[in-house]
N, C-alpha and C positions, 0 to 999 in steps of 0.2 A: 503494502499501499506506498502511495506518494500523497503529498499535502500537496495542494497548488496553490500559489500563491499566498504563504502563512505572514500570518502580520507580529504573531508571538510564536520563540522560537525557548524553548528550557534548555538546558544543560547540566547537568548532575555532574560535578567532577567524577576523577577519579586521582588515584595516585600518580597512576602510569601514563595519563594519557592529560593533565586540567594543561601544563606550561602549552603545550599545541591548540586547545581548544578556547586558553583566553590569548593568543595571538592570532594563528593561522587561519584558526575555523572562523575566529569573531571576526576577519576582515572580509573573508569568504560571507560570511552571514550579512555581515554588514553590506555587503556591494549587491546583495537582492533588492531589489524596488517595492518589493513591498512590505518587506519585514521594518518593522516601524521597533521592537523590543527587546533583545535580547540579555533573559534573565540564566546566572548564571548561579547552580547552588553548591555549595560548598560539601565535597564529602567529608572535609579533613577539621571543618570549625563551624561553628554558627555562624554561617559567614550569606547573603545575597547580595548579589552582586546586578544590579540592574542598566544593563545600557539601551538607552532611548534613545531616537532620531528624532532631531531637530526641524520647527519648521522647514528651516532656515538650508536644511541636507544634515547637519554639523552633527554629532551623537555627544551626547550627557553622560555620563556614570554616577551612581547612586550605588555607595555601598551600607546597606543594613546590618545589622550586630542582634544580639540578644538582647530581646523586651526594646526593637525596635517592628518596625513592619514598611513594607514599600509597596505602595499604590502600580498597578498597571494600567497605564492609560485605554491601552487596546480593549482591556476588557471590564474595566471597572471595577477589579477584585484588589481588595487591599491582600498582600499576604504579613502574618508576623510570624516573623523567626523561631519565637518558641513555639509555636505553631509546627511552625513547620521541621522543628527538630525536637518533638515532643521523642519520639520516639529512639532517640542516641542517636550517633552517628555511624559509619562504618568504621571505619577508624581507633573507634574506642575501647581499644580491649584488649 
């Protein structure tokens, strides 16, 4: 299955691919005209990183940590970091 013209991409990082995901893959995602937001969910710590396309075409980046939340403009949803990590971390143990 493939999604055509996505507006939001969510990437859960992993130990082996995090650097690639946050650099090369992010650059690819940004080149897709339909993409408005890219959300990275860290596997290593309670951290959400939201990259958002601005009206002028530039990109902004917002990080949210424990006790904070991030709003997704394309869906109107707010994601609380504490809720996203309520069941722990992949590398916690």
